[in-house]
N, C-alpha and C positions, 0 to 999 in steps of 0.2 A: 668247951668252944673254941679252943686254939687246935683239936681236932679239925672239925668239920670245915673251917677258913681256910687252913692247911691240901686240905684234901679237894676243897671246890675250887679252889687256887691255882692246883695242880691238874686238875678236870681244865680249866680254862685255855691254861697255855698248853694243856697236851691236843687240843683239840686241834688246831692249826696241821698240825703235825701229823698228825695222823690223819687227817683230812686231804696231803700232798700224800703223804707214804700210799694211801692204801686207794687214792684216788683209777680209774682206768685208764690208759691209754688209751688215748684218740690216735695213735698215728697204727696204717695197714702195713704193710709184709708190700712189697709192691708187685709183687707177681703171688698172692694170695685170688686172684682176677685177674685173667687172663681173655684175650680175641683172637679168634683165628678163621681167616676163610679161604674156604677152600671149591674152585672151581670146575664147570664140566660142560663146556660148551657155552652156551649162552646162559648159562645160568649160575648164579652161586652161594654158596653155604658158610652164615657168619656163627661160629661159635664161639659164646660166654660159656667160661669153667672157672667155676666159683669153689675155692679151696678155701675161703674165711671158715668161720662159725658163724659169722651170718649171713643169713638173708639180705640181698644186694637187687638193687633198684637200677637199672641200666637202661641208657639213649645208644644208640649208634648209629649214624651217620657214613654216608656214602658215594662220591662225590664222582661222579661222570670226568676225564678231563676229554671227551669227545662231541658232550653236549651240554651246554649249561643249564638245561632240564632236567637233566636225571639224578636227579638227589633220592636214595634212596632212604628213608630212615627205617627203624625199630622200636620198639618197645618194651621191658617186660619183668619182673621179676624173676630173678634165678637164685632157691637156695641154697642151704651151704651147703658143701662137700657134694651138688649138684653142677650139672653142666646143660644150657640152652640154645638150640639151633635157631638160626630163621633162613627160610630159602628164599630166594629173589628170583624169578624166572622171565625168559624171553629179555633178558638185558643186553640193551646193545653195545657191540664191541667195540671192544677201547681199553683203555686204564682206567685203573680206578682205586682211590685214595678213602681207607675208610678211619672213621675220627671217633671216638666215642669214650661214655666218662659209668661209672659204674659207683653208687656209693650205698655207707651199710647208717644202719639209724645210729651208730656210735661215730660217723664222721668219720668212719674211713671212709677213703677216695681211691678208682685209680682208672687210668686212662691218659686221653694224650691230651699232650697242653694247652690247652683256652679251653677247656669241657674240665678238668680234674686238675686240680690244684692241694699239692705237686702233681706233676706230670709222670707217670709207671712205666708208658708205652708208646713210644713212637705211632702214626700211623702206619697203617696196615693196609701196603699196595697190590693188588695184583692187577691181569690183565684177564678180559672179557674176550670167549668166541675169535674170529681167523687169529688175531694177533698171537695167541697162544697158545695155538695147534688145533682150536674145535672151531664150528661149523656156524657160531652165531646168528642172529634174528635182528632184526631190527622192530621187532612185536612191543606186543604190550606189556605191561610192566605186574606183577601178581605180587602186593605188596605186604603177604605173608605172614603171618606171626610166633610169635616166642610160645618154643615148646620145652616147659622142664623132663626133664630125668634123669636119671643117676647114672 
């Protein structure tokens, strides 16, 4: 009887310690998920690279400094160890700033201040069109979608 009571007491006392030791960390490495943008004339492509071990769900927002109505957005899933591109075409000339956030199912978060806590990146800034050296256009917006590839 003494042995079973001692074994039960040891198990009850050890359980919280074992749970704390083997709990999965929710923190993510800051550079596991990154965003960049490339510009060609009046088009730009946003690329999200996911080097984390999990699939992430991401949203990004590009705001134009020349037009309060030119807010471009996109979102979707990016597989682990993959990247996703989204191209916006015929964007009005001017400076743009992209804010973004990505999260995985384990609580990992990446992105800019206000969208990700804690922030792992600064807003991504770039210039579209003539100010950047391209031809530019004030045409319509093509909102595209993420496409995953490796």
